[in-house]
DSSP file (Angstrom, degrees, kcal/mol; ACC not computed):
  #  RESIDUE AA STRUCTURE BP1 BP2  ACC     N-H-->O    O-->H-N    N-H-->O    O-->H-N    TCO  KAPPA ALPHA  PHI   PSI    X-CA   Y-CA   Z-CA
    1    1 A X              0   0    0      0, 0.0     2,-0.5     0, 0.0     0, 0.0   0.000 360.0 360.0 360.0-146.4  -21.6   14.6  -34.0
    2    2 A X        -     0   0    0      0, 0.0     2,-0.5     0, 0.0     0, 0.0  -0.753 360.0-171.0 -90.7 124.8  -18.9   15.6  -31.6
    3    3 A X        -     0   0    0     -2,-0.5     2,-0.1     0, 0.0     0, 0.0  -0.957  22.2-122.9-116.4 131.5  -15.6   16.6  -33.2
    4    4 A X        -     0   0    0     -2,-0.5     2,-0.7     1,-0.1     0, 0.0  -0.423  22.5-122.0 -71.5 146.6  -12.5   17.1  -31.2
    5    5 A X        -     0   0    0     -2,-0.1     2,-0.6     2,-0.0    -1,-0.1  -0.799  23.9-155.5 -89.6 118.1  -10.8   20.5  -31.4
    6    6 A X        -     0   0    0     -2,-0.7     2,-0.2     1,-0.0    -2,-0.0  -0.827  18.6-124.1 -95.1 123.8   -7.2   20.0  -32.5
    7    7 A X        -     0   0    0     -2,-0.6     2,-0.4     1,-0.0    -1,-0.0  -0.448  25.9-158.0 -69.1 137.9   -4.9   22.9  -31.5
    8    8 A X        -     0   0    0     -2,-0.2     2,-0.9     3,-0.0     3,-0.1  -0.961  14.7-137.1-120.3 132.4   -3.2   24.5  -34.4
    9    9 A X        -     0   0    0     -2,-0.4     3,-0.4     1,-0.2    -2,-0.0  -0.783  16.6-163.7 -86.0 109.4    0.0   26.5  -34.1
   10   10 A X  S    S+     0   0    0     -2,-0.9     2,-0.5     1,-0.3    -1,-0.2   0.859  80.7  29.7 -67.1 -34.1   -0.6   29.5  -36.4
   11   11 A X  S    S-     0   0    0     -3,-0.1    -1,-0.3     0, 0.0     2,-0.2  -0.773  79.0-157.6-126.7  87.3    3.0   30.5  -36.6
   12   12 A X        -     0   0    0     -2,-0.5    -2,-0.0    -3,-0.4     0, 0.0  -0.438   6.2-169.9 -66.2 133.9    5.4   27.6  -36.3
   13   13 A X        -     0   0    0     -2,-0.2    -1,-0.2     2,-0.2     3,-0.1   0.762  24.3-137.4 -95.6 -29.2    8.9   28.8  -35.2
   14   14 A X        +     0   0    0      1,-0.3     2,-0.4     0, 0.0    -2,-0.1   0.459  57.2 135.1  84.2  -0.1   10.9   25.6  -35.8
   15   15 A X        -     0   0    0      2,-0.0     2,-0.5     1,-0.0    -1,-0.3  -0.699  40.9-157.4 -85.3 133.0   12.7   26.0  -32.5
   16   16 A X        -     0   0    0     -2,-0.4     2,-0.5    -3,-0.1    -1,-0.0  -0.947   2.7-159.2-111.3 123.1   13.0   22.9  -30.3
   17   17 A X        -     0   0    0     -2,-0.5     2,-0.1     2,-0.0    -2,-0.0  -0.889  17.9-129.0-102.2 125.4   13.6   23.4  -26.6
   18   18 A X        -     0   0    0     -2,-0.5     3,-0.0     1,-0.1    -2,-0.0  -0.402   8.2-136.4 -70.1 149.3   15.2   20.5  -24.7
   19   19 A X  S    S+     0   0    0      1,-0.1     2,-0.6    -2,-0.1    -1,-0.1   0.863  91.8  50.6 -72.9 -36.0   13.4   19.4  -21.6
   20   20 A X  S    S-     0   0    0     -3,-0.0     2,-0.5     0, 0.0    -1,-0.1  -0.910  79.9-142.8-108.5 123.6   16.6   19.0  -19.5
   21   21 A X        -     0   0    0     -2,-0.6     2,-0.1    -3,-0.0    -2,-0.0  -0.732  22.1-127.6 -83.8 123.2   19.0   21.9  -19.6
   22   22 A X        -     0   0    0     -2,-0.5     2,-0.3     1,-0.1    -1,-0.0  -0.433  18.0-129.6 -70.7 144.1   22.6   20.6  -19.6
   23   23 A X        -     0   0    0      1,-0.1     3,-0.1    -2,-0.1    -1,-0.1  -0.724  10.4-157.3 -92.4 145.1   25.0   22.0  -16.9
   24   24 A X  S    S+     0   0    0     -2,-0.3     2,-0.4     1,-0.3    -1,-0.1   0.834  72.0  19.4 -91.8 -35.2   28.3   23.3  -18.1
   25   25 A X        -     0   0    0      2,-0.0     2,-0.5     0, 0.0    -1,-0.3  -0.986  61.5-144.4-140.0 147.3   30.3   23.0  -14.9
   26   26 A X        -     0   0    0     -2,-0.4     2,-0.4    -3,-0.1     0, 0.0  -0.950  20.8-137.9-111.8 125.1   30.1   21.1  -11.6
   27   27 A X        -     0   0    0     -2,-0.5     3,-0.1     1,-0.1     2,-0.1  -0.656  21.2-123.8 -82.4 134.1   31.2   22.9   -8.5
   28   28 A X        -     0   0    0     -2,-0.4     2,-0.2     1,-0.1    -1,-0.1  -0.371  31.7 -98.5 -72.5 156.4   33.3   20.7   -6.1
   29   29 A X        -     0   0    0     -2,-0.1     2,-0.5     1,-0.0    -1,-0.1  -0.464  32.7-143.2 -73.3 144.6   32.2   20.3   -2.5
   30   30 A X        +     0   0    0     -2,-0.2     2,-0.3    11,-0.1    14,-0.3  -0.921  53.8  66.3-109.7 136.8   33.8   22.5    0.1
   31   31 A X  S    S-     0   0    0     -2,-0.5     3,-0.1    12,-0.1    12,-0.1  -0.899  85.2 -29.4 147.0-174.3   34.6   21.2    3.5
   32   32 A X  S    S-     0   0    0     -2,-0.3    10,-0.2    10,-0.1     2,-0.1  -0.300  70.1 -96.0 -71.0 157.0   36.7   18.6    5.4
   33   33 A X        -     0   0    0      1,-0.1    -1,-0.1     8,-0.1     6,-0.1  -0.425  47.5-101.6 -69.4 144.9   37.8   15.4    3.6
   34   34 A X        -     0   0    0      4,-0.4     3,-0.3     1,-0.1    -1,-0.1  -0.338  17.6-135.9 -70.1 151.8   35.6   12.4    4.4
   35   35 A X  S    S+     0   0    0      1,-0.2    -1,-0.1     2,-0.1    -2,-0.0   0.839 100.4  57.0 -74.4 -34.0   36.8    9.9    6.9
   36   36 A X  S    S-     0   0    0      1,-0.1    -1,-0.2     2,-0.0     3,-0.1   0.631 109.3-116.6 -78.9 -12.4   35.8    6.9    4.8
   37   37 A X  S    S+     0   0    0     -3,-0.3    -2,-0.1     1,-0.3    -1,-0.1   0.470  71.3 129.5  92.4   1.3   37.9    7.8    1.8
   38   38 A X  S    S-     0   0    0      2,-0.2    -4,-0.4     1,-0.1    -1,-0.3  -0.310  70.2-111.9 -83.3 174.2   34.9    8.3   -0.6
   39   39 A X  S    S+     0   0    0     -3,-0.1     2,-0.3    -6,-0.1    -1,-0.1   0.477  87.2  94.6 -88.2  -0.7   34.4   11.4   -2.7
   40   40 A X        -     0   0    0     -7,-0.0     2,-0.4     0, 0.0    -2,-0.2  -0.708  55.1-164.9 -93.5 141.9   31.3   12.6   -0.9
   41   41 A X        -     0   0    0     -2,-0.3    -8,-0.1    -7,-0.1   -11,-0.1  -0.955  23.2-112.1-123.0 145.0   31.6   15.1    1.9
   42   42 A X        -     0   0    0     -2,-0.4     2,-0.2   -10,-0.2   -10,-0.1  -0.358  38.7 -98.4 -71.9 155.2   28.9   16.0    4.5
   43   43 A X    >   -     0   0    0      1,-0.1     3,-2.0     4,-0.1    -1,-0.1  -0.535  49.0-100.6 -69.6 134.7   27.2   19.3    4.5
   44   44 A X  T 3  S+     0   0    0    -14,-0.3    -1,-0.1     1,-0.3     3,-0.1  -0.342 107.8  22.6 -60.6 135.6   28.8   21.6    7.1
   45   45 A X  T 3  S+     0   0    0      1,-0.2     2,-0.6    -3,-0.1    -1,-0.3   0.317  95.8 112.0  91.9  -7.4   26.8   21.8   10.2
   46   46 A X    <   -     0   0    0     -3,-2.0    -1,-0.2     4,-0.0     2,-0.2  -0.877  53.9-154.1-102.8 124.0   24.9   18.5    9.6
   47   47 A X     >  -     0   0    0     -2,-0.6     4,-1.2    -3,-0.1     3,-0.5  -0.495  26.1-113.8 -92.4 165.0   25.8   15.7   12.0
   48   48 A X  H  > S+     0   0    0      1,-0.2     4,-1.5     2,-0.2    -1,-0.1   0.790 113.8  61.0 -67.9 -28.6   25.5   12.0   11.3
   49   49 A X  H  4 S+     0   0    0      1,-0.2    -1,-0.2     2,-0.2     5,-0.2   0.826 105.1  47.5 -70.6 -29.4   22.7   11.6   13.9
   50   50 A X  H  4 S+     0   0    0     -3,-0.5     3,-0.4     1,-0.2    -1,-0.2   0.799 107.0  57.7 -77.9 -28.4   20.5   14.0   11.9
   51   51 A X  H  < S+     0   0    0     -4,-1.2     2,-0.5     1,-0.3    -2,-0.2   0.887 116.7  30.6 -71.1 -38.2   21.2   12.3    8.6
   52   52 A X  S  < S-     0   0    0     -4,-1.5    -1,-0.3     2,-0.0     2,-0.2  -0.821  79.7-159.5-123.2  91.0   20.0    8.8    9.8
   53   53 A X        -     0   0    0     -2,-0.5     2,-0.3    -3,-0.4    -3,-0.1  -0.482  11.4-146.2 -71.8 139.2   17.2    9.1   12.4
   54   54 A X        -     0   0    0     -2,-0.2     2,-0.7    -5,-0.2    -1,-0.0  -0.797  11.3-124.2-105.9 147.3   16.7    6.0   14.5
   55   55 A X        -     0   0    0     -2,-0.3     2,-0.5     2,-0.0    -2,-0.0  -0.810  29.3-169.9 -89.7 119.7   13.4    4.7   15.8
   56   56 A X        -     0   0    0     -2,-0.7     2,-0.5     0, 0.0    -2,-0.0  -0.952   4.9-158.7-116.3 122.5   13.7    4.3   19.6
   57   57 A X        -     0   0    0     -2,-0.5     2,-0.1     4,-0.0    -2,-0.0  -0.853   5.9-148.7-101.3 127.9   11.0    2.5   21.4
   58   58 A X     >  -     0   0    0     -2,-0.5     4,-2.3     1,-0.1     5,-0.2  -0.479  34.7-103.5 -81.0 163.9   10.5    3.1   25.1
   59   59 A X  H  > S+     0   0    0      1,-0.2     4,-2.2     2,-0.2     5,-0.2   0.870 122.5  51.6 -58.0 -36.4    9.1    0.2   27.2
   60   60 A X  H  > S+     0   0    0      2,-0.2     4,-2.1     1,-0.2    -1,-0.2   0.911 111.1  45.9 -67.8 -41.4    5.7    1.8   27.3
   61   61 A X  H  > S+     0   0    0      2,-0.2     4,-2.3     1,-0.2    -2,-0.2   0.843 111.4  53.2 -71.4 -31.1    5.5    2.3   23.5
   62   62 A X  H  X S+     0   0    0     -4,-2.3     4,-2.3     2,-0.2    -2,-0.2   0.919 109.9  47.4 -66.8 -43.0    6.8   -1.3   23.0
   63   63 A X  H  X S+     0   0    0     -4,-2.2     4,-2.6    -5,-0.2    -2,-0.2   0.897 112.3  50.7 -63.0 -40.1    4.0   -2.7   25.2
   64   64 A X  H  X S+     0   0    0     -4,-2.1     4,-2.4     2,-0.2    -2,-0.2   0.894 110.4  49.0 -65.5 -39.8    1.5   -0.5   23.3
   65   65 A X  H  X S+     0   0    0     -4,-2.3     4,-2.3     2,-0.2    -2,-0.2   0.905 113.2  46.6 -67.0 -41.1    2.7   -1.8   19.9
   66   66 A X  H  X S+     0   0    0     -4,-2.3     4,-2.5     2,-0.2    -2,-0.2   0.914 113.8  48.3 -66.4 -42.5    2.5   -5.4   21.1
   67   67 A X  H  X S+     0   0    0     -4,-2.6     4,-2.4     2,-0.2    -2,-0.2   0.897 111.8  50.0 -65.1 -40.0   -0.9   -4.9   22.6
   68   68 A X  H  X S+     0   0    0     -4,-2.4     4,-2.2     2,-0.2    -2,-0.2   0.907 111.9  47.7 -64.3 -42.1   -2.1   -3.2   19.4
   69   69 A X  H  X S+     0   0    0     -4,-2.3     4,-2.2     2,-0.2    -2,-0.2   0.913 112.8  48.0 -64.8 -42.8   -0.8   -6.0   17.2
   70   70 A X  H  X S+     0   0    0     -4,-2.5     4,-2.3     2,-0.2    -2,-0.2   0.899 111.7  50.6 -65.9 -39.5   -2.4   -8.7   19.4
   71   71 A X  H  X S+     0   0    0     -4,-2.4     4,-2.4     2,-0.2    -1,-0.2   0.896 109.6  50.7 -63.3 -40.3   -5.7   -6.8   19.4
   72   72 A X  H  X S+     0   0    0     -4,-2.2     4,-2.5     2,-0.2     5,-0.2   0.910 109.9  49.7 -64.0 -42.4   -5.6   -6.6   15.6
   73   73 A X  H  X S+     0   0    0     -4,-2.2     4,-2.4     1,-0.2    -2,-0.2   0.906 111.7  49.1 -62.5 -41.7   -4.9  -10.3   15.3
   74   74 A X  H  X S+     0   0    0     -4,-2.3     4,-2.4     2,-0.2    -2,-0.2   0.902 111.8  47.9 -66.5 -40.3   -7.8  -11.1   17.6
   75   75 A X  H  X S+     0   0    0     -4,-2.4     4,-2.2     2,-0.2    -2,-0.2   0.935 113.5  46.7 -66.1 -45.9  -10.2   -8.8   15.8
   76   76 A X  H  X S+     0   0    0     -4,-2.5     4,-2.3     1,-0.2    -2,-0.2   0.899 113.0  50.7 -63.4 -39.9   -9.3  -10.2   12.4
   77   77 A X  H  X S+     0   0    0     -4,-2.4     4,-2.5    -5,-0.2    -1,-0.2   0.906 109.4  50.2 -63.2 -42.1   -9.6  -13.8   13.8
   78   78 A X  H  X S+     0   0    0     -4,-2.4     4,-2.2     2,-0.2    -2,-0.2   0.896 111.0  49.2 -64.6 -39.2  -13.0  -13.1   15.2
   79   79 A X  H  X S+     0   0    0     -4,-2.2     4,-2.0     2,-0.2    -2,-0.2   0.922 112.5  47.4 -65.2 -44.0  -14.2  -11.7   11.8
   80   80 A X  H  X S+     0   0    0     -4,-2.3     4,-2.2     1,-0.2    -2,-0.2   0.901 112.3  49.1 -65.8 -40.1  -12.9  -14.7    9.9
   81   81 A X  H  X S+     0   0    0     -4,-2.5     4,-2.4     2,-0.2    -1,-0.2   0.893 110.5  50.8 -66.4 -39.3  -14.4  -17.2   12.4
   82   82 A X  H  X S+     0   0    0     -4,-2.2     4,-2.2     2,-0.2    -1,-0.2   0.881 110.1  49.8 -67.1 -36.3  -17.8  -15.4   12.2
   83   83 A X  H  X S+     0   0    0     -4,-2.0     4,-2.1     2,-0.2    -2,-0.2   0.909 110.9  49.5 -66.4 -40.6  -17.7  -15.5    8.4
   84   84 A X  H  X S+     0   0    0     -4,-2.2     4,-2.1     1,-0.2    -2,-0.2   0.898 110.8  50.3 -63.8 -40.0  -16.9  -19.2    8.5
   85   85 A X  H  X S+     0   0    0     -4,-2.4     4,-2.4     2,-0.2    -2,-0.2   0.892 108.7  52.1 -64.5 -39.9  -19.7  -19.8   10.9
   86   86 A X  H  X S+     0   0    0     -4,-2.2     4,-2.3     2,-0.2    -2,-0.2   0.903 109.9  48.7 -63.2 -41.2  -22.1  -17.9    8.6
   87   87 A X  H  X S+     0   0    0     -4,-2.1     4,-2.4     2,-0.2    -2,-0.2   0.900 111.2  50.4 -65.5 -39.9  -21.1  -20.1    5.7
   88   88 A X  H  X S+     0   0    0     -4,-2.1     4,-2.3     2,-0.2    -2,-0.2   0.905 110.7  48.7 -65.2 -41.2  -21.6  -23.2    7.7
   89   89 A X  H  X S+     0   0    0     -4,-2.4     4,-2.4     2,-0.2    -2,-0.2   0.909 112.2  48.7 -65.8 -41.7  -25.1  -22.1    8.8
   90   90 A X  H  X S+     0   0    0     -4,-2.3     4,-2.3     2,-0.2    -2,-0.2   0.913 111.2  50.5 -64.6 -41.5  -26.0  -21.3    5.2
   91   91 A X  H  X S+     0   0    0     -4,-2.4     4,-2.0     1,-0.2    -2,-0.2   0.911 111.3  48.0 -62.5 -42.0  -24.8  -24.6    4.0
   92   92 A X  H  X S+     0   0    0     -4,-2.3     4,-2.3     2,-0.2    -2,-0.2   0.903 111.6  49.7 -66.0 -40.6  -26.7  -26.5    6.7
   93   93 A X  H  X S+     0   0    0     -4,-2.4     4,-2.3     1,-0.2    -2,-0.2   0.878 110.1  50.5 -67.9 -36.2  -29.9  -24.6    5.9
   94   94 A X  H  X S+     0   0    0     -4,-2.3     4,-2.2     2,-0.2    -1,-0.2   0.892 110.4  50.5 -66.0 -38.8  -29.5  -25.3    2.2
   95   95 A X  H  X S+     0   0    0     -4,-2.0     4,-2.1     2,-0.2    -2,-0.2   0.911 110.5  48.7 -65.3 -41.9  -29.1  -29.0    3.0
   96   96 A X  H  X S+     0   0    0     -4,-2.3     4,-2.4     1,-0.2    -2,-0.2   0.914 111.2  50.4 -63.6 -42.5  -32.2  -29.0    5.2
   97   97 A X  H  X S+     0   0    0     -4,-2.3     4,-2.6     1,-0.2    -1,-0.2   0.890 109.5  51.5 -62.4 -38.8  -34.2  -27.3    2.4
   98   98 A X  H  X S+     0   0    0     -4,-2.2     4,-2.3     2,-0.2    -1,-0.2   0.904 110.4  48.0 -65.7 -40.6  -32.9  -29.9   -0.1
   99   99 A X  H  X S+     0   0    0     -4,-2.1     4,-2.3     2,-0.2    -2,-0.2   0.915 113.2  47.8 -65.8 -42.2  -34.0  -32.8    2.1
  100  100 A X  H  X S+     0   0    0     -4,-2.4     4,-2.2     2,-0.2    -2,-0.2   0.923 112.4  48.7 -64.9 -43.9  -37.5  -31.2    2.7
  101  101 A X  H  X S+     0   0    0     -4,-2.6     4,-2.5     1,-0.2    -1,-0.2   0.901 111.4  50.2 -62.4 -40.7  -37.9  -30.5   -1.0
  102  102 A X  H  X S+     0   0    0     -4,-2.3     4,-2.5     1,-0.2    -1,-0.2   0.906 110.9  48.6 -65.5 -40.4  -36.9  -34.1   -1.9
  103  103 A X  H  X S+     0   0    0     -4,-2.3     4,-1.7     2,-0.2    -1,-0.2   0.880 112.4  48.8 -68.1 -35.6  -39.3  -35.6    0.6
  104  104 A X  H  X S+     0   0    0     -4,-2.2     4,-1.4     2,-0.2    -2,-0.2   0.913 113.7  46.1 -67.2 -42.5  -42.2  -33.4   -0.7
  105  105 A X  H  X S+     0   0    0     -4,-2.5     4,-1.3     1,-0.2    -2,-0.2   0.884 113.1  49.1 -69.4 -37.3  -41.5  -34.3   -4.3
  106  106 A X  H  X S+     0   0    0     -4,-2.5     4,-1.5     1,-0.2    -1,-0.2   0.839 107.5  56.4 -69.2 -32.2  -41.2  -38.0   -3.5
  107  107 A X  H  X S+     0   0    0     -4,-1.7     4,-1.3     1,-0.2    -1,-0.2   0.828 105.2  51.6 -68.0 -31.9  -44.5  -37.8   -1.5
  108  108 A X  H  < S+     0   0    0     -4,-1.4    -1,-0.2     1,-0.2    -2,-0.2   0.848 108.1  51.1 -73.2 -34.1  -46.3  -36.5   -4.6
  109  109 A X  H  < S+     0   0    0     -4,-1.3    -2,-0.2     1,-0.2    -1,-0.2   0.850 114.0  43.6 -71.5 -34.0  -45.0  -39.3   -6.8
  110  110 A X  H  <        0   0    0     -4,-1.5    -1,-0.2     1,-0.2    -2,-0.2   0.770 360.0 360.0 -81.9 -27.1  -46.2  -42.0   -4.4
  111  111 A X     <        0   0    0     -4,-1.3    -1,-0.2    -5,-0.2    -2,-0.2   0.464 360.0 360.0 -88.1 360.0  -49.5  -40.6   -3.6
């Protein structure tokens, strides 16, 4: 049948290479001392506003986000209500079929 091909190392060397190369020395950061007293210093030329971008919504974009959220809620609600209505209609039709079948079967026994 089908046999897997197992790779064979024809000349094993016995050398093991580590996946992570250890570093021998860590270079300290160069620049001004931090204001907060911690050991980290910012990269020269990078300001605090670039490090943490803020999301700013204008009034127009806020109105658009609220309108989009409300539209999404209305669409999901309409889909759920239509599914509930479909289940109710199927349940009613099955009940009507059961009543008709029972009356037909009872009519055969009496006649």
